[in-house]
N, C-alpha and C positions, 0 to 999 in steps of 0.2 A: 507404392514404395514409401517407406517412412523417411521423410526428408531429413530427420535428425540423425539417421544412421550414417556414420562416416566410414564404414568398412568398405573396402573394395573400390579403389579409384578416387579421383578428385571429388570431394564433396561439393566444391563450387561448380564443377562441370555438371554433376548430377542434379544439383539444386536448380540450375538454370534450365537444364533439360526437362526436369520435372515441372518447372513453372510453365514452360511452353506447352507441355502435355496437359496442364491444368487449365489452359485457355488464356494465358497471359502472354502469349508470344508477341503480341503487338507492343505491349509494354516494354519487353526486353529488347526487341528489335529497335524500338525508338531510342532506348537508352544506348545501345551499342553504336547507333549511327549518329549519336550526339544530339538527338532530338529531345523533346520534352521541354520542361521549363528551364530557363536559363538562370544562372546564378554564379556565385563565387567559387566554382570548383578550382581546386589547386592540387598539385602533386599527382604523381602516378601517370599522368599523360592521358587519362581516359576521358577527361572533359566533363562538362555539365551534362546532366541527363542520364548519367550512368546509374543503374539500379544498385542499391546498397543491400548487403546481406547482413542481418543482425541475428546473432545467436543468443539463446537464453535457456535456462532450465526452469524459469518461473512460469508455472502453468496458469491458464485462464480458468476461472470458475464458470462464468457466463459472459457473453458479449452484451447482454442487456444491462444497462447501468443500474436498474432497480434491483438486480439480484446479486450484486457483487460489492465487496469492500476489501479488495486485496490488490496488491501491487501488480500481479501478473495480468489481471483483467484491466486495470487502469492503463497499463502500458500500451494496450491496443485502443481502448476507448478514447484516450486523450488525443489519439491521432485521427479518429474518424467521426467523433461527435462534436458538435459546436457547443461552446459555453458563452453565456452572456458576458461574463467578465473573466479576467485571467490575470496572471502575472507575467510581465515581459521577462526576457532573458536577464539573468543576474539581478533580479529585483524582487522585493517582497511586497511592492505596492500593487494594490488591486486596481486595474484599469479596464476600460471597455474592450471586449473582444468582438463577439458577434454584434453587440450593442453599439449604437452611436453614442449613447450616454447612459450612465447609471449613477443614481445619487439618491440620498434621503431627501424627500420632499416634505416630510413631516417626521416627528420623532418616531413614529411607528409605521411609516410608509417608505418603501424603497421603490423608486420608479425607474423603469428601463425603457428607453426608446430604441426601436429597431430600425434599420434602414428599410426603405420600401424595395420590393422586388427581389427579396432573398429566395433562393431555391435550394431544395435538397438535390443530391446528385441524381436522383431519379426523375427530376423535373417537377416534383410537387412543390407548391408554394410553402415557404417557411415563414410562418406568421406568429403573432402573439398567441394564437390558439394552440399551436404546438407547445409553446412554453408552459401555458396553463396546464395542458394535458400532461406534460412531463412531470411536473411537480405533484399534481394531484394523484397520478397513478402511482408514483413512488410512495406517497403516504398511504394510499389505499392498499397496495400490495404488502407493504411493510415486511418484506422478505427478511427472515432472520439473518441471512448472509449479506443483506444490503445495508445501505447507509441512511435509511429514512430517519433514524434516530437523530441525525444531525439537524433535521428540519423541525426540531421540537418547538421553536419559537415562531414558526410560520402559521398564521391564522387563516389567511385566504389569499387567492390570486385572482385579480380582476384584469379584464382586457377591454378597456374603453374603445379601442379600435385595433386594426390589424397590426399596428406597429408600436403599441403601448402596452406595457405590463406593469401592474401595480401590486407589489407584495405588501400585504398588511401583516404586521408582526404583533404577537401577543403582548410584548413588552417593549417599552420605548428604549431608545439609545443603544440598540444592539451593536456591540463592537466587533462581532465576529461573523455576522450574516454575510457580508460581502466576501469574506474568505471562504465560507462554506460554498458559495456559488462557484468558486473556482475548483471545487473538489468533486467527489463522486456524485452526490445528488444534484450537482449543477449541470450535468450533461442533458442537452435538449434532444428529444427524439421525435420522429415523424409519426404523428397521430394516425396517419393513413396506413401504417405498417404495423405499429406496435399495439399490443393488447392493452386495454385500459385497466384490466383487473388481474392479469397474470403475467408471469415472466414469459417473454417472447422467445421462441427457440432461435438459436444462433443462425441456422440456415434460412429461416424465414426472414431475418434481418438482412442477410447477405443477398438472398434472392430478390428482396424488395429494394435493394440498392439505396437503403435508408441512411445515407451518410451526409454530414454537413461540415466535417472538419477538414483539415488540410489534405487528407487522403480519403479514398474509398476502398473498400475491400472487394477485390475481384475474384478471390478464391479463398475458401476457408476449409481447412482440414484440422479439426479440433485438436489442439495441443500437439500438432505435428508441423503445420506450416500455415502462415497467413501471407497472402499476396496483396500488397497495397499499391495503388497507383494514385498520382496526384489528382485531386478533386478540383476541377476548374470552377465549380460553383462556390467554393469557399471564399468568403469576403471578410475575414476576421483580422484580428490583431497580428497574428503570426505571419511571417513571410511565406510566400508560396514555396513549395519544395524546390530545392536546387538539384535534387537527384531525380532520376527517371522513375523512381518507385522504390519500394522496400520489400524484401522477402524476409519475414520473421520466421526463423527456424527453431524448433524446440528440441532440446537435447535431454536425454535421460539422466545424465550425470555430468558433473563439472569436468571430469578428466577428458571426456570427449569434446566438451566445449573449449577447454584449454588447447587441446590438440588442433582443433579446427582453426582457431585464431592464430596459432603458431605457424600453421602451414599455409595460411592465407586463403583458406576455404571460406571463411567469413570475414567481413570487414570490421565488425564490432561484436565483442562479447560483453554482455551486460546482464548481471544477476543470473547465477551466482557462482563465482569462482571461489575456491577455498583460499584461506589466508596464505597457505603454503604455495599454492599456484600463483597468486598475485606476486608474492615475494620472488618466486622463481622467474616470472615473466618480466620483472623490473630489470633483470640482467640480460634480457634478450633484445638484441639490437634490431630484430625484425618487427617488433611491435612497440606501441606506446601505451603506458599506463596512465589513465586520466583519473584524477581524484576530485571529489566534490565535497561540499560541506556536510557535516553530520546531521543527525536527527533520527536515524534508525535506532530502535531499541529492541532488546530481547528480554523476555520475562516468562515466568510461570504463572498460569491462571489456576485458581481454585474454583471449582463448582460448589457453591454453598449448599446445594441440595445433596450431591452425591459424594463429596469428599468424606474421609473418615469422620464419623460423628455428625455428618451433614443432616439437613432438615428432613430429608426423605429416607434416611437410613434407619435400620432397626434400632440402632443405639444412638439416636439423635441427641446431641448435647451441645449447645452453642459454645459453652465455655471450653469443652474438650476440643471442639473443632477449631476454635481460635488458638488453643495451645499447640495443636498440630501445625498450623500455619506459622506460628511464631517459632517453633522448633526448626522448621525448614529454613526460615530466615536466619536463625542462629547458626546453622550448619553450613550453608552454601559459602564457598570460598571463591569470590569473584575474581580475585587476582590470579588464582590458579587457572581458572577457566580462560581468562584473558591471555595469559602467557603460554600455557601449555597447548591450548586448542587454537587460539587465534593469533599467536605471535605478536600480541600487542596491537593488532589492527582493530580490535574492539577493546574498550576500556571499561572498568567497573562502573556500574550505575547504582547509586544508593537512594534514588528517589524516582518520582513519577514524571516530572518534567526534566528533560535532560539538559546538561550544561549548554549554555549559549542562548537560552530562552529566558525572557524576563520572568522572574519569580521562581527560577529553579533553585532547589535546596537539596541538601543531603539528609533528608528526613529519616531514612532508615539507618544511617550510619551509627548514630548514638543509641538507637533503640535496641539493636540486635547484634548478635555476635559479641566480639570483644570490645565494642564501642569505637573501634578505629577502622572498621571495614573488614576485619578478619573474622573467622569462625570461632565459636566457643561451644564445645560439646557439653561442658559442665553446666552452662547456662541453659542449653536446650533440655538437658536431662532434668534439671530442677523445674523448668517450666512445665514439662509433661507430668512430672510427679505431683506438682502442686495442683494440677487440674484432675488428678486421679486417672491419668492415662497409662495403661499397661503397655510396656514396650516388649518387643519391637512393634511399632505401628506399621500395619500393612497399608502401603500406599501404591495405587495404580497410577503410573505416570506415562503420558503419551507424548510423542514428538513426530514431526513430519520429516522424512528423510530427503524430500525433494524440493520443498518450498523455500527453506531458509539456508540452502547451501549444503554441501557435502559434509561440512564439519558438525552438523547437528547431531549425528550419531556419536561422535567423540565428545561433544559438549554434554549430552545427556547421560552418556556412560560415566563421565566424570561427576556429574551431579548425583547420580545413583551411588557412586562410590563414596562421595562426601557424606550423603545422608546415612549410609549403612556402616560407615567406618567404626563408629562407637557403639553399634548394636541398637541404636534407637529406632531405626526404620528398617523395614523389609520392603524393598521397592520392586514392583512388577513393571519393568520398563518395556513398552511396546511402541511400534511405529506404524503409521498408515500414510499412504500417499495423499497429496494435498486435496485432490478433487473429492475424495471420500471424506477426508479429515475435516474439511470445511463444513460438511453436512453434519458429521457426527458430533462435533464440539458444541453445536447449538441444539443438539437433541439430548443433552445430558448423558452422553455415552462416556465421557472422560471425567473422572473425579479431579484430576490435575493434569495440566497439559501445557505444552510449549506454544507460545505465540511470539511474533515479532511485529513491529509497527514501523511503517514508512509514512511519515506525516503527509497529510493532504494539503495542509497550508501552514505557513510559517508563523504560528502563534501558540503560546502555551496551552490555550484552550483545547487544541487538538490532541493533547495528551490527557485531558480530563473529561470533557463531554462524552466522547465515544465509549469511555471505560466505566464511568462512575455515576452517571445519571441512573435513575431507577429503571428506565427503559434504555438499555445500552447495547452496544455492538457485541460485547462479550456474551451477553445472555447467561451470566453465571449466577443470577439470583441474588446479587449483592444489593442491599438496600440500606442507605444511611440518609435519613431525611435532612440532617444538617449539611452533609456533603452535597446532596442534591440541590438544596436551596442556595448554598454558597456558589455552586457552579453556575446556576441561573443568575445569581447576583453579579458575579464577576464579568459575565458576558455582556452586561448592560451598564457597567460602571465606567463613566467617562474619565474619572480621575485616575491617572496612571498609577499614582502611589497607592491609593486605596485598592485598586484592582490587583496590584502586585501582592499586597498584604493578604487579600482573599485567596489568591493562588497559592501562596505559601501555607495558609491555614488549611486549605483543602488537602495539601500533601501531608501535613502532619496528621490530620484525621484519618486519611486513607492508610497511612503508614501504621497506625494503630490497629486498623481492621484487617489489613493484608488481603484485600481482594485479589491482588496480584503481588508477586515478588519480583521486582525488577532485577535483572542480572547485568546487562551489558549495553553499552552505547557504541555505535559504529558510524563510519562514513560511507559515502558512495564511491564505487570504483567501476570503471569500464576499461577494457583493453581493446585497442584498435590496431589495424595495420598502419605501417609507417606513412602510407600515402593517403590516409583518411584524415579529414579535418571536419570541424563543425560539431564535434561531440561536446555538449555543454551540460555539465552536472552542476546545477545551480540551486538556489534556495527554494525553487518550485518543487524539488524532489521528483521531477519527471524528466525522462529522457525523450526529448522531442526529436523526431526523425527528420523534419523538414530541412534543417540547416546542414545535415550530414552530407558530405560529398567527398570525392576523391579524384 
């Protein structure tokens, strides 16, 4: 039975029944009898130890941290894998998590001390050898959908003993390496279960009980449901779960997700409800809407090989290819997208580092459109004509209907309309669901396509390094040596003023190249039942399940 299907009876009743059938009856019975870990449960009268049901439309790419760089995968990984360092609730300061201590012991050496006697949930010893294995396999596999590109400054990992790890960096004074350890490539995995040179299948990980975070997975039905129970072996920074476990249930669309939280069939709805749904739910006394700080961005990516006049096309011409990107930037109307599609819950974004981060600028605002953030068709027409581009330009544009919320279809229909309005573009708009989309986009299938970004760590670098280094997460064949060098330079610049100036210059240079066209900036939103507490949407940009109770 698909656990995200809410037709025919109470979804909560059927979810719990299915969980029992899937072999987690012990977890749920312990929760219903008030067993499990104790903690600050409040409201609803169900008490501590009660299982929590979380609903989402955000799909997983893979459970293996080496093969994913998306929020749906991280939402599970951050619950079940250990990290050496982390950020505490409502803080951006990097502090020890699994580690006893973590600090620079030399300008290019970051030393981590682990407690003795750590265990994986399967009983295997968790030692420095697992840490070394985790980072080395990530770099060796270098999966195009993974985050190994963030480890660009890692030279080697040494393990003098079972509880000591020494990361040697290529460049001194790295300002962002500790932040990177809190994100995707920082997850530690069990070397006795995971492959050293290939992505490990999800079921192999689950069958191997290879977990070291606050929870372990007791049942895995890919993008249908995940059953999590508290992991007694976890000895990290975060508090032990105050609930008896979590059932993460995947929904095919936001309308069903909204209905489920309205009817009390789930306790928390997180990613992604439409702006209209959130606005409607704010007036519903049966639920609570929880807001968190921004950082999410939406943007269009250009593949420099396959876009019109791209490097590998029959009519390859760099000047014409740039003119096409510039014309798109001249024509998009961010205000219209913000108001018509997202009811103001997303705001226009005119640069690469969003507002609220040191070094953020509005680099695109003065360069494109009318110079004040609005579109300018005459300017776009002149740009294309000056480059010798015949109009209408045929542009294939792709978006994902399930990964970035239900409004993506309306958003990209409006973008198509804006580009075609004055006859300058003929847009072939197509959509593909995320699991396939995430593979296609790194295989040069899409000339131009939608992406969104949910930052891994709270620093401007997280909007630059993954996108614009020569070997980057986008894999869109963008290369600018000056940009590349400046990104590496700002990452090791200890003077805050100089570092901010570098970040600002990077944005100006990339705005001229238009590797991507930023569109919108948004905030985090979750919707919960009235009796649910402990949902924290903070600057870590991760929803941690452990403190959620009812």
